[in-house]
NUKOL-30670 format. One record per residue (C-alpha): x, y, z. Coordinates in steps of 0.5 Angstrom, whole numbers, padded with zeros to 4 digits, always signed. Layout:
BEGIN
XYZ/...
END
This chain:
BEGIN
+0185+0111+0239/+0188+0119+0238/+0185+0118+0231/+0178+0115+0234/+0178+0121+0239/+0179+0126+0234/+0174+0123+0229/+0168+0123+0235/+0170+0130+0238/+0169+0134+0232/+0162+0132+0232/+0160+0133+0239/+0155+0138+0241/+0161+0142+0244/+0166+0140+0239/+0169+0147+0239/+0171+0146+0246/+0172+0139+0247/+0177+0139+0241/+0181+0145+0242/+0182+0142+0249/+0184+0135+0247/+0189+0138+0241/+0192+0143+0246/+0193+0137+0251/+0196+0133+0245/+0201+0138+0243/+0203+0139+0250/+0204+0131+0251/+0208+0131+0244/+0212+0137+0245/+0215+0133+0251/+0216+0126+0248/+0220+0124+0242/+0218+0117+0242/+0211+0119+0242/+0212+0124+0236/+0216+0118+0233/+0210+0114+0234/+0205+0119+0231/+0209+0120+0225/+0210+0112+0224/+0202+0111+0224/+0202+0117+0219/+0207+0114+0214/+0205+0107+0214/+0198+0107+0215/+0195+0103+0209/+0188+0106+0210/+0190+0113+0208/+0186+0115+0215/+0191+0120+0217/+0193+0124+0211/+0186+0123+0206/+0181+0123+0212/+0184+0129+0216/+0188+0133+0212/+0184+0133+0205/+0177+0130+0206/+0175+0133+0213/+0170+0139+0212/+0172+0142+0219/+0177+0147+0217/+0179+0148+0225/+0180+0140+0225/+0185+0140+0219/+0189+0146+0222/+0189+0143+0229/+0192+0136+0226/+0197+0140+0221/+0199+0144+0227/+0200+0137+0231/+0204+0134+0225/+0208+0140+0224/+0210+0139+0232/+0212+0132+0231/+0216+0133+0225/+0220+0139+0229/+0222+0134+0234/+0224+0128+0229/+0228+0132+0224/+0232+0135+0230/+0233+0128+0232/+0235+0126+0225/+0240+0132+0224/+0243+0131+0231/+0244+0123+0229/+0247+0126+0222/+0242+0121+0218/+0243+0122+0211/+0237+0123+0206/+0236+0118+0201/+0236+0120+0193/+0229+0119+0191/+0225+0120+0185/+0219+0124+0184/+0212+0121+0186/+0210+0120+0179/+0216+0116+0178/+0215+0112+0184/+0208+0111+0183/+0209+0108+0176/+0215+0103+0179/+0210+0101+0184/+0204+0100+0178/+0210+0096+0174/+0211+0091+0180/+0204+0090+0181/+0203+0088+0174/+0209+0084+0173/+0206+0080+0180/+0199+0079+0176/+0202+0077+0170/+0206+0072+0174/+0200+0069+0177/+0200+0072+0184/+0193+0073+0187/+0195+0076+0193/+0192+0083+0194/+0198+0085+0198/+0202+0083+0192/+0198+0086+0187/+0196+0093+0190/+0201+0098+0188/+0201+0103+0194/+0201+0098+0199/+0207+0094+0196/+0211+0101+0196/+0209+0102+0204/+0211+0095+0206/+0217+0095+0202/+0224+0093+0205/+0228+0099+0202/+0222+0104+0204/+0223+0102+0211/+0230+0104+0212/+0229+0111+0210/+0229+0116+0216/+0222+0117+0219/+0221+0124+0216/+0222+0122+0209/+0217+0116+0210/+0212+0122+0212/+0214+0126+0206/+0213+0120+0201/+0206+0118+0204/+0204+0126+0203/+0207+0126+0196/+0202+0120+0194/+0196+0125+0194/+0199+0130+0190/+0195+0128+0184/+0188+0128+0188/+0190+0135+0191/+0187+0139+0186/+0180+0135+0187/+0180+0138+0194/+0182+0145+0192/+0178+0148+0198/+0181+0144+0203/+0188+0143+0201/+0192+0149+0205/+0194+0144+0211/+0196+0139+0207/+0201+0144+0203/+0203+0147+0210/+0206+0140+0213/+0210+0139+0206/+0213+0146+0207/+0214+0144+0214/+0219+0138+0212/+0223+0143+0208/+0223+0149+0213/+0224+0145+0219/+0230+0141+0216/+0234+0147+0213/+0237+0147+0206/+0239+0139+0206/+0231+0137+0207/+0229+0143+0202/+0234+0140+0197/+0231+0133+0198/+0224+0136+0197/+0226+0139+0190/+0230+0133+0188/+0223+0129+0189/+0221+0134+0183/+0217+0139+0187/+0218+0145+0182/+0215+0141+0177/+0209+0138+0180/+0207+0145+0183/+0208+0149+0177/+0204+0143+0173/+0198+0144+0178/+0198+0151+0178/+0198+0151+0170/+0192+0147+0170/+0190+0145+0163/+0195+0149+0160/+0201+0145+0163/+0207+0144+0158/+0208+0137+0161/+0201+0135+0164/+0203+0128+0167/+0208+0131+0171/+0204+0131+0178/+0199+0125+0176/+0193+0130+0176/+0187+0126+0177/+0182+0128+0171/+0174+0129+0172/+0169+0124+0169/+0169+0129+0163/+0177+0128+0162/+0179+0135+0164/+0183+0137+0170/+0179+0140+0176/+0178+0147+0176/+0181+0150+0182/+0176+0155+0183/+0168+0157+0183/+0164+0163+0182/+0166+0166+0189/+0172+0162+0192/+0179+0161+0190/+0184+0156+0193/+0188+0158+0199/+0195+0158+0195/+0200+0161+0201/+0203+0154+0203/+0203+0151+0196/+0207+0158+0194/+0211+0156+0200/+0213+0149+0198/+0215+0152+0191/+0219+0157+0194/+0223+0153+0199/+0224+0148+0193/+0226+0154+0188/+0231+0157+0193/+0236+0151+0193/+0236+0150+0186/+0241+0153+0181/+0239+0158+0176/+0235+0157+0169/+0241+0159+0165/+0247+0156+0170/+0250+0156+0177/+0247+0159+0183/+0250+0166+0184/+0255+0167+0190/+0250+0172+0193/+0243+0169+0193/+0237+0175+0193/+0233+0171+0198/+0237+0167+0203/+0232+0163+0206/+0237+0158+0209/+0244+0160+0211/+0250+0156+0210/+0247+0152+0204/+0254+0152+0200/+0254+0145+0196/+0247+0144+0197/+0244+0146+0190/+0238+0142+0186/+0239+0142+0179/+0233+0143+0175/+0231+0138+0170/+0229+0139+0163/+0222+0139+0165/+0223+0144+0170/+0226+0148+0166/+0221+0148+0161/+0216+0150+0166/+0220+0156+0169/+0221+0158+0162/+0214+0158+0160/+0210+0164+0158/+0205+0162+0164/+0210+0163+0170/+0209+0171+0171/+0202+0171+0169/+0200+0165+0174/+0205+0167+0180/+0205+0175+0180/+0197+0175+0181/+0198+0170+0187/+0202+0176+0191/+0195+0178+0194/+0197+0179+0201/+0204+0181+0204/+0206+0174+0206/+0204+0171+0199/+0208+0177+0196/+0214+0175+0200/+0214+0168+0197/+0212+0170+0190/+0218+0175+0190/+0223+0170+0193/+0221+0165+0187/+0222+0171+0182/+0228+0174+0185/+0231+0168+0185/+0230+0166+0178/+0232+0173+0175/+0238+0174+0179/+0243+0176+0175/+0239+0174+0169/+0236+0180+0165/+0234+0177+0159/+0230+0172+0163/+0227+0178+0167/+0225+0181+0161/+0222+0174+0158/+0218+0173+0165/+0215+0180+0165/+0213+0181+0157/+0206+0178+0158/+0206+0181+0165/+0206+0188+0162/+0200+0186+0157/+0196+0184+0163/+0197+0190+0167/+0194+0194+0161/+0188+0191+0162/+0187+0191+0170/+0184+0196+0174/+0187+0199+0180/+0185+0194+0185/+0188+0188+0181/+0195+0191+0180/+0197+0191+0188/+0200+0184+0187/+0204+0186+0181/+0207+0192+0184/+0209+0188+0190/+0213+0183+0186/+0216+0189+0181/+0218+0193+0187/+0222+0187+0190/+0225+0186+0183/+0227+0194+0182/+0231+0193+0189/+0235+0187+0188/+0242+0189+0188/+0246+0185+0183/+0250+0187+0177/+0244+0188+0172/+0240+0192+0177/+0241+0198+0173/+0239+0195+0166/+0233+0192+0169/+0231+0198+0172/+0232+0202+0166/+0227+0197+0162/+0222+0196+0168/+0221+0203+0169/+0220+0205+0162/+0215+0200+0161/+0211+0202+0167/+0211+0209+0165/+0209+0207+0158/+0203+0203+0161/+0201+0209+0165/+0201+0214+0159/+0196+0209+0156/+0192+0209+0162/+0192+0216+0164/+0184+0217+0162/+0183+0212+0168/+0184+0216+0174/+0184+0211+0180/+0189+0207+0176/+0194+0212+0175/+0193+0215+0182/+0195+0208+0184/+0201+0207+0180/+0204+0214+0182/+0203+0212+0189/+0208+0206+0188/+0213+0210+0184/+0214+0215+0190/+0215+0209+0194/+0220+0206+0190/+0223+0212+0189/+0224+0213+0196/+0226+0206+0197/+0231+0205+0191/+0236+0210+0190/+0237+0208+0183/+0230+0209+0181/+0230+0215+0184/+0236+0217+0180/+0233+0214+0174/+0227+0219+0175/+0231+0225+0176/+0235+0224+0170/+0228+0224+0166/+0225+0230+0168/+0220+0231+0162/+0217+0224+0164/+0216+0226+0172/+0213+0233+0170/+0208+0229+0166/+0206+0226+0172/+0206+0233+0176/+0202+0236+0170/+0197+0230+0171/+0196+0231+0178/+0195+0239+0177/+0190+0237+0172/+0186+0232+0176/+0187+0233+0183/+0181+0230+0186/+0177+0224+0183/+0172+0225+0177/+0164+0225+0178/+0160+0221+0174/+0158+0226+0169/+0165+0227+0168/+0167+0226+0160/+0174+0228+0160/+0177+0222+0165/+0173+0216+0168/+0174+0213+0175/+0175+0206+0173/+0176+0201+0167/+0171+0196+0170/+0163+0198+0168/+0157+0197+0172/+0150+0200+0172/+0153+0207+0173/+0158+0206+0168/+0165+0207+0170/+0163+0211+0176/+0163+0207+0183/+0162+0212+0189/+0166+0207+0194/+0172+0207+0189/+0172+0215+0189/+0178+0216+0194/+0185+0217+0193/+0190+0211+0194/+0196+0212+0199/+0198+0220+0199/+0193+0225+0198/+0194+0228+0190/+0197+0234+0193/+0202+0230+0197/+0204+0226+0191/+0205+0232+0187/+0209+0236+0192/+0213+0230+0193/+0215+0229+0185/+0216+0237+0185/+0221+0236+0190/+0224+0230+0186/+0225+0235+0180/+0228+0240+0184/+0234+0235+0186/+0232+0234+0194/+0232+0228+0197/+0226+0224+0199/+0226+0221+0206/+0225+0213+0207/+0219+0213+0212/+0214+0207+0214/+0209+0209+0209/+0214+0206+0204/+0213+0199+0207/+0207+0194+0205/+0202+0195+0210/+0197+0190+0208/+0195+0185+0214/+0196+0178+0213/+0189+0175+0213/+0191+0170+0218/+0194+0175+0223/+0188+0179+0223/+0185+0180+0230/+0178+0180+0232/+0174+0181+0239/+0167+0180+0241/+0162+0185+0238/+0166+0187+0232/+0162+0189+0226/+0164+0186+0219/+0162+0184+0212/+0162+0177+0211/+0159+0172+0205/+0153+0168+0207/+0151+0161+0205/+0148+0164+0199/+0154+0167+0197/+0152+0175+0198/+0156+0180+0202/+0152+0182+0208/+0154+0186+0215/+0155+0181+0221/+0158+0181+0228/+0163+0177+0231/+0159+0173+0237/+0165+0168+0239/+0172+0168+0238/+0177+0162+0238/+0184+0161+0236/+0183+0160+0228/+0176+0162+0228/+0170+0167+0229/+0163+0165+0230/+0159+0170+0226/+0152+0172+0226/+0149+0176+0220/+0145+0182+0222/+0138+0182+0221/+0138+0174+0220/+0136+0169+0226/+0141+0165+0230/+0140+0159+0226/+0144+0162+0220/+0150+0163+0225/+0157+0159+0223/+0164+0159+0224/+0168+0162+0219/+0176+0162+0219/+0180+0168+0221/+0184+0167+0214/+0178+0166+0210/+0177+0171+0204/+0169+0171+0206/+0171+0176+0212/+0172+0184+0210/+0172+0190+0213/+0165+0193+0215/+0163+0197+0209/+0168+0195+0204/+0164+0190+0200/+0157+0192+0202/+0158+0199+0202/+0153+0205+0205/+0148+0200+0205/+0151+0195+0210/+0154+0201+0214/+0147+0204+0215/+0144+0197+0217/+0149+0196+0222/+0149+0203+0225/+0141+0202+0225/+0142+0195+0229/+0147+0198+0234/+0142+0204+0235/+0136+0199+0236/+0140+0195+0241/+0139+0189+0236/+0146+0187+0236/+0146+0180+0240/+0154+0181+0241/+0152+0187+0246/+0145+0184+0248/+0142+0185+0255/+0139+0179+0258/+0132+0180+0262/+0136+0179+0269/+0140+0185+0267/+0146+0182+0265/+0151+0183+0259/+0153+0177+0256/+0159+0176+0252/+0161+0169+0249/+0168+0167+0248/+0171+0160+0246/+0172+0157+0253/+0166+0160+0257/+0161+0165+0258/+0163+0172+0262/+0157+0175+0265/+0157+0182+0268/+0152+0186+0272/+0149+0193+0268/+0147+0199+0271/
END
């Protein structure tokens, strides 16, 4: 009945109110009842029609519904796993989802060969669901097993798979090291990297990815959208940090202690997983995904764990990365800088050698890109951050005054962004109709050039650099952004163009967006975590700012409109608040 209610309320006229109220009631109810949580997860784990997982977590078009269902399942898992740990239930040793699926298919073919015509005996997935051995597993493991049956079809649903990965990550995070090891033993590292590598995967059958009609893997992106990778990276991270190193046992002091007290709980990488990790694609695929603060933490945890006490592996991982960085412009470098900064700060026995290798490569790339003002200014800013945070980086720079002096001279020669007629140095690497000059990018990054120059001069003089809040990664995680009614933003509309917009209503996970200059029929709900939303003017430039300013002066913004009765109306999630105006 709960599933039927969810399916119907999401299509109701006041769906955003009814659905949110219903889910809030369910969360309150399940938080106080362990039997209810067990019933919910049992229905999800043993459902032969795939209604819970496929219909609500993968196929549902409403992002708010997928988020609410994932949040509810996460709550139920928390209660059930806590009960299992209290009862000291031992988790079974199971194979990867592809191996389980192959075994089911083999049983079904054997049954068919014997002349058994009962569909329940021939259907592979149903035979697995009804098997007596599976019924003995802990409930949380049965839920995970049900989720893993869909690993192969997940790439087809790349626009909607975030909440699916959130539930899988919740299994490992809520259960601790033992549950994370169980996830790793099911082959999580291998099938996640198999999906991420795409057509270039060294073992393309690892995740059992379903191919398109033309025989290719699904392209998990299009001309204007990319998947939300955060929770998928979290699954990879949770499975990696309980695993041994590529070349031997786990170090005594792991670089990213996600779990406490995990001695003796170590997953052994299989040969297939080692092939994935040692592949040249690892750095090229993972590092660009560190595009915000949270993803940067997840990617850095994975990379630091694999590189701990392994200088040769670190160099192998970063060889391809240096080649890519040479071609990238400043606005594409930040993910790489996040991870590089964590590697430089990692305190193991090879830190000094790692810093020597990495800093030499970074300055070499900077020297080749000195004719690009924005990229060089960006890299100098991060060099200063690392010098403030990591004492060995600071000492490395002090011991190479000629290299630091070269940067000081560059800042003295080019103290401000070049103009579009400048021929000695250009602003960007990328070109548009104005060449390499784009006015919206003609601004320094971080510290002003004069401050950068003064900081490097203090470093040359042997003065200490103070660690301050400027050293930290200040970029906001998309899902943590705060919105209020009346906010002006840039938003991608239904025809995939950036246009200025206003926030008309705010819900827990979404905002109701109205496009400035367009009728209300185009208004829509957009997730707070969506990359379709950006700061006003950051994508539309001066044109968007001017359009929003004009609408504000003319009083045509609907979020600040005055009704004929002399009242100002402001929309919120639950009600409409009306205040009398003068």
